[in-house]
N, C-alpha and C positions, 0 to 999 in steps of 0.2 A: 135530722140526725146532723144530714152531711151539711146542712147550713149551719148549725151552730160551730162542726168544725172549721168549716171556712169564714165565717165571721172570728174566730179565736186567731187563727192565723194572719187575719189582717189586721186585728189588735194589736196582734203580737208584732206585729213587722213596724205596725204605727207607734209602738212605745220603744223598739230597738231605734227607728229614725230620730224618735224624740228627745233621744237617749246620746245621739251622735255615736250610735252604734255601726258598725255595718253590716250588712244584711247577712243573715247567717242561714237562712235556707233558701232551697228555690223552689218551694213550694208556691205557684201561680198568686195563691191569695194572698200569700206573704208580702211577696216583690209586690203587687198591688198597694197593700196599705201600707208599705215601706216606701214607695215612690209618690204615693198622695202626697198632693200637696209642695211637691219637687217639679215645679213645670218643667226643670232643667233633662229630669228622667236622669238617664245612665251619665251624661255629663257631670251632674251633682256627684255621683256615686264615684266618679272616676278622678275628681279631685282631691279625694286623700291621697290618691298613692302619685311619687313623684315622677313615675313612667308609665308609657301604657305598658312594655314589658311587664313591671310590677303589677299591675292591675290584673293581667293575662295570670300570671302566676298566680296569682291570690286566685282567677273565677276559675279556674281548670283546678283548683285543689277541690278534691275530691271531699276531704275531712271537713273543710267548710259548713256544709249543711249539715254534718253532724254533731254541729256543737250543741251544747244544750244550754239553756238559759240559767 
């Protein structure tokens, strides 16, 4: 059962990455799917922000993880 949930989160992360959407959840399976295929990892996410401060503001915003698809 939990394997299916993990796989669903992983696939969701890949769809968001492929769609050019920033990460929406903090779930480890979701983030793994999101970063898969991006060898630059976090640097690939930070490229969407003009400054590190903007990235940190987004990263520390608790409402981002509750955004639904």
